[in-house]
C-alpha positions as CSV (number, residue, x, y, z in Angstrom):
1,M,97.1,100.0,17.6
2,R,94.6,99.4,20.5
3,T,94.4,99.9,24.1
4,M,92.7,97.0,25.9
5,I,91.0,97.3,28.8
6,L,90.3,93.6,29.7
7,I,88.1,93.6,32.6
8,S,85.8,96.2,31.2
9,G,85.1,94.4,27.9
10,A,84.9,90.8,29.8
11,L,82.2,92.3,32.3
12,A,80.4,93.9,29.4
13,L,80.1,90.6,27.6
14,G,79.6,88.8,30.6
15,L,76.5,91.0,31.6
16,A,75.1,91.3,28.4
17,A,73.0,88.1,28.6
18,C,71.0,90.1,31.2
19,G,71.4,93.4,29.9
20,Q,73.5,94.9,32.8
21,G,76.7,96.2,33.1
22,G,78.9,99.1,34.8
23,G,79.2,100.6,38.4
24,E,80.6,102.1,41.0
25,A,84.1,101.5,42.3
26,K,84.2,100.2,45.5
27,T,87.8,100.2,47.1
28,D,86.9,98.1,50.3
29,A,87.2,94.3,50.3
30,A,83.5,93.7,52.1
31,A,82.6,91.4,49.8
32,G,85.8,89.6,49.2
33,G,87.1,89.5,52.5
34,A,90.8,90.2,51.7
35,A,92.3,93.6,51.4
36,P,93.5,94.9,47.9
37,T,97.2,95.0,47.5
38,T,97.2,97.9,44.9
39,A,94.7,100.5,43.4
40,A,91.6,99.0,41.5
41,V,93.7,99.4,38.2
42,L,96.4,96.4,38.0
43,E,98.7,95.8,34.9
44,G,97.3,93.2,32.4
45,P,99.2,91.4,29.6
46,Q,102.0,92.8,28.0
47,P,102.0,94.8,24.6
48,G,101.7,93.0,21.3
49,L,99.7,91.0,19.0
50,W,97.0,88.7,20.9
51,R,94.8,85.8,20.0
52,V,91.9,85.9,22.2
53,T,89.2,83.0,22.1
54,T,85.7,83.1,24.3
55,A,83.2,80.4,25.1
56,M,80.2,80.4,27.4
57,T,78.3,78.1,29.2
58,G,75.0,78.5,30.7
59,V,73.4,80.3,27.7
60,P,71.0,78.2,25.7
61,G,73.1,76.2,23.1
62,G,76.2,77.6,24.7
63,A,78.2,79.9,22.9
64,T,81.7,80.2,21.2
65,V,82.9,83.4,19.9
66,P,85.2,83.1,16.7
67,A,88.7,84.0,17.8
68,V,90.0,87.6,17.6
69,E,93.4,88.8,17.0
70,Q,94.4,92.3,18.3
71,C,97.5,94.7,18.4
72,V,97.7,95.7,22.2
73,T,99.8,98.5,23.2
74,E,98.7,98.7,26.9
75,A,96.5,96.4,28.9
76,K,95.2,97.2,32.3
77,F,92.6,95.3,34.5
78,E,90.0,97.8,35.7
79,A,86.3,98.4,36.6
80,P,84.1,99.5,34.0
81,A,83.0,103.4,34.3
82,Q,80.0,104.5,36.6
83,G,76.8,104.3,34.7
84,S,78.0,102.2,31.7
85,T,74.6,100.9,31.6
86,P,71.4,103.2,32.6
87,G,69.0,102.0,35.3
88,A,71.5,99.4,36.7
89,D,73.0,100.0,40.1
90,C,76.1,98.6,40.3
91,T,79.1,98.1,42.9
92,T,82.2,96.6,41.8
93,E,84.9,95.5,43.7
94,A,88.4,96.8,43.4
95,F,90.7,94.3,41.3
96,R,93.3,92.7,43.7
97,R,95.9,90.0,43.5
98,E,95.3,86.9,45.2
99,G,98.6,84.6,44.8
100,D,98.8,84.2,40.8
101,A,95.4,85.4,39.8
102,V,94.0,88.8,39.5
103,V,90.3,88.8,41.1
104,G,87.6,91.1,41.0
105,G,83.7,91.3,41.1
106,T,80.5,93.0,40.6
107,V,76.9,93.0,41.8
108,C,73.9,94.8,39.9
109,Q,70.4,95.2,40.4
110,M,68.1,96.0,37.6
111,Q,64.6,95.7,36.9
112,G,64.0,93.3,39.9
113,M,66.8,90.8,39.1
114,K,70.3,90.7,41.0
115,T,73.4,89.7,39.0
116,E,76.5,88.9,40.8
117,S,79.8,88.2,38.8
118,T,83.4,87.3,40.0
119,I,86.1,87.4,37.7
120,R,89.4,85.6,38.0
121,V,92.2,86.0,35.7
122,T,95.4,83.4,35.6
123,G,98.5,83.3,33.2
124,D,101.8,84.4,33.0
125,F,100.6,87.6,31.2
126,S,103.7,87.5,28.9
127,S,102.4,84.6,26.6
128,R,99.0,83.3,28.1
129,Y,96.0,84.1,30.4
130,V,92.6,82.6,31.2
131,M,89.7,84.9,32.1
132,E,86.6,83.3,33.7
133,V,83.7,85.4,34.7
134,R,81.1,83.5,36.5
135,T,77.8,85.3,36.7
136,K,74.6,84.4,38.4
137,M,71.2,85.8,37.9
138,D,68.4,85.9,40.6
139,P,65.6,85.3,39.0
140,A,67.3,84.1,36.1
141,P,65.5,85.3,32.8
142,M,65.5,81.0,31.9
143,P,66.6,78.3,34.2
144,E,69.3,77.4,32.4
145,M,70.8,81.0,32.6
146,A,70.9,81.0,36.5
147,E,74.6,80.5,36.5
148,T,76.6,81.5,33.1
149,V,80.5,81.5,32.9
150,M,82.7,83.0,30.2
151,T,86.0,81.9,29.6
152,M,88.5,84.0,27.6
153,T,91.9,82.5,26.8
154,G,94.4,84.9,25.4
155,E,97.5,83.9,23.5
156,R,100.6,86.1,22.6
157,L,101.4,85.6,19.1
158,G,104.6,88.1,19.1
159,D,105.0,91.6,18.4
160,C,102.7,93.9,16.5
161,P,103.1,94.1,12.8
162,A,104.8,97.6,11.7
163,A,102.2,100.1,10.6
């Protein structure tokens, strides 16, 4: 069985292209303009067996990751732990609800590069969700990587198999 921290993993994948991630939780809404409606941790998809497919644009040749099936016992949207990547100075927005979406983001500075990521997750969280992580890098390591988009689609397959 597995606990799934959705945003931490997605953010790590989204920032992997530039070698950044992690950060310090920011509980105010200065970056997004809207006040958070709950704490920085929000409940995610319901427990069960999920298939997650991932695709990326803005990376050389594009990227598609093979679908992963995993048994989830608990899922939460929360910011990555402070100091996840040594040398990166990151600030992470508290996750909040905006209508039918869970929204958050992060800004990192490392080795002269600024990375801004926005995260938006929609869906009913009982059968399906779509998470989009949009990352802008300045300066970009390559011109085509100035903006990348990672899209993760989760589909609940049913209950976890008995152990």
